[in-house]
C-alpha positions in Angstrom: -51.7 -42.9 -173.1 -51.4 -39.4 -174.6 -51.8 -37.8 -171.2 -48.6 -39.5 -169.9 -46.4 -37.5 -172.4 -47.8 -34.0 -171.7 -45.1 -31.5 -170.9 -42.2 -33.7 -172.2 -41.4 -31.0 -174.9 -40.8 -28.5 -172.1 -38.3 -30.8 -170.4 -36.5 -31.6 -173.7 -36.4 -27.9 -174.6 -34.8 -27.0 -171.2 -32.2 -29.7 -171.6 -31.4 -28.7 -175.2 -31.1 -25.0 -174.3 -28.8 -25.7 -171.4 -26.5 -27.8 -173.7 -26.6 -25.1 -176.3 -25.5 -22.4 -173.8 -22.7 -24.6 -172.5 -21.5 -25.4 -176.0 -21.6 -21.7 -177.0 -19.7 -20.8 -173.9 -17.1 -23.4 -174.6 -16.7 -22.2 -178.2 -16.4 -18.5 -177.0 -13.7 -19.4 -174.5 -11.9 -21.6 -177.0 -11.9 -18.7 -179.5 -10.7 -16.2 -176.8 -7.8 -18.5 -175.9 -6.9 -19.2 -179.5 -6.8 -15.4 -180.2 -4.6 -14.7 -177.2 -2.2 -17.6 -178.1 -1.9 -16.0 -181.6 -1.0 -12.7 -179.9 1.6 -14.6 -177.7 3.1 -16.1 -180.9 3.4 -12.7 -182.5 5.1 -11.4 -179.4 7.6 -14.3 -179.3 8.3 -13.8 -183.0 8.9 -10.0 -182.7 11.1 -10.4 -179.6 13.2 -13.2 -181.1 13.7 -11.2 -184.3 14.7 -8.1 -182.4 17.3 -10.1 -180.4 18.5 -11.9 -183.6 19.2 -8.6 -185.3 21.8 -7.6 -182.8 23.0 -10.9 -181.2 26.2 -11.0 -183.3 27.2 -7.4 -182.7 26.1 -6.6 -179.2 27.0 -8.2 -175.8 24.6 -10.7 -174.3 23.2 -8.1 -171.8 22.2 -5.6 -174.5 20.7 -8.4 -176.7 18.6 -9.7 -173.8 17.5 -6.1 -172.9 16.5 -5.3 -176.4 14.6 -8.6 -176.7 12.8 -7.8 -173.4 11.9 -4.3 -174.5 10.3 -5.5 -177.7 8.5 -8.2 -175.8 6.9 -5.5 -173.6 5.6 -3.6 -176.6 3.3 -6.6 -177.4 0.2 -7.6 -175.4 -2.1 -10.5 -174.9 -5.4 -10.2 -173.2 -4.7 -6.5 -172.7 -1.6 -7.1 -170.6 2.0 -6.5 -171.8 3.9 -9.6 -172.6 6.4 -10.1 -169.8 9.6 -11.9 -170.3 11.0 -12.8 -166.8 13.2 -9.8 -166.0 14.7 -11.0 -162.7 16.6 -13.6 -164.6 17.3 -11.4 -167.7 21.0 -11.2 -167.2 21.6 -14.7 -166.0 22.5 -17.6 -168.2 24.9 -19.3 -165.7 26.6 -21.9 -167.7 27.4 -21.4 -171.4 26.0 -24.7 -172.5 22.9 -25.0 -170.3 19.3 -24.3 -171.2 17.8 -22.7 -168.1 14.1 -23.6 -167.6 13.5 -20.4 -165.6 14.7 -18.1 -168.4 12.5 -16.6 -171.1 15.3 -15.2 -173.2 18.1 -17.6 -174.1 21.1 -16.9 -176.3 22.6 -19.7 -178.3 23.3 -21.1 -181.8 20.9 -22.4 -184.4 22.2 -25.5 -186.2 20.4 -25.3 -189.5 21.0 -28.8 -190.8 19.7 -30.3 -187.5 17.0 -27.7 -187.1 17.8 -27.3 -183.4 18.7 -24.6 -181.0 21.6 -25.1 -178.6 22.1 -22.6 -175.7 25.5 -21.1 -175.5 27.2 -17.8 -174.8 30.1 -18.8 -177.1 29.5 -16.6 -180.2 25.7 -16.9 -180.2 23.9 -16.3 -183.5 20.3 -17.0 -182.3 17.9 -16.0 -179.6 15.2 -18.3 -178.2 12.2 -16.5 -176.7 9.5 -18.2 -174.6 6.4 -16.2 -173.9 4.2 -17.6 -171.1 0.8 -16.8 -169.6 0.5 -19.3 -166.7 -0.3 -19.6 -163.0 2.8 -19.6 -161.0 5.2 -17.5 -159.0 5.2 -14.6 -161.4 2.2 -12.3 -161.2 3.3 -10.2 -164.1 2.0 -12.9 -166.6 -1.1 -14.4 -165.1 -2.9 -17.3 -166.9 -5.6 -16.4 -169.5 -9.0 -15.9 -167.9 -12.1 -17.7 -169.2 -15.6 -16.2 -169.3 -17.7 -19.3 -169.3 -15.1 -21.7 -167.8 -16.1 -21.1 -164.2 -19.4 -22.8 -164.9 -17.4 -26.0 -165.4 -15.0 -25.2 -162.5 -12.1 -23.9 -164.8 -11.4 -20.2 -164.5 -8.0 -19.9 -166.3 -6.0 -21.4 -169.1 -2.2 -21.6 -169.3 -0.6 -20.8 -172.6 3.0 -20.5 -173.9 4.6 -20.0 -177.3 8.2 -20.1 -178.4 10.2 -18.7 -181.3 13.9 -18.8 -182.3 15.4 -15.8 -184.1 18.4 -16.7 -186.2 21.0 -14.3 -187.6 22.6 -16.0 -190.5 23.9 -13.0 -192.3 26.9 -10.7 -191.7 24.6 -7.7 -192.3 22.6 -8.5 -189.2 19.4 -9.4 -191.0 17.4 -12.0 -189.1 15.2 -14.8 -189.9 12.5 -16.2 -187.7 12.6 -19.9 -187.3 9.7 -21.3 -185.3 10.8 -24.0 -182.9 8.8 -27.2 -183.5 9.3 -28.6 -180.0 
């Protein structure tokens, strides 16, 4: 009876070690993505605050450009944060939230805690920072180290912030959008 179970410890050790390596890889990839998402949030906050500082005193083109420049000063996964520049000066209708824009001017309604896109006396700037697979190659999805073992080599991530200028002096306040 004892001879039947010889070598079973080796099999269980191999299974256990394989599972441990997979779990360690999963935790490392999760930590890497969480760190990069934190960097994306910092970039969105900085860009939104930069836009909010000048949104009341500068024309929309200058506000979007300044927001874009501050976004480029930040990085995630070693690549500059890219806010879609080809649509930078386009917000076609005053009351429409374009899904292909990363910088949107509008108004923050504090009692509703909502952002409404508008070019009619804007007091807030909404910034969406993305790292995703898609038509733009300037902001590729986040790469995973151990993910290819499971057939997943990238992870999409995005963060959003709304900078609100509620003072005449131009001082801004970051309001994180909860949507």
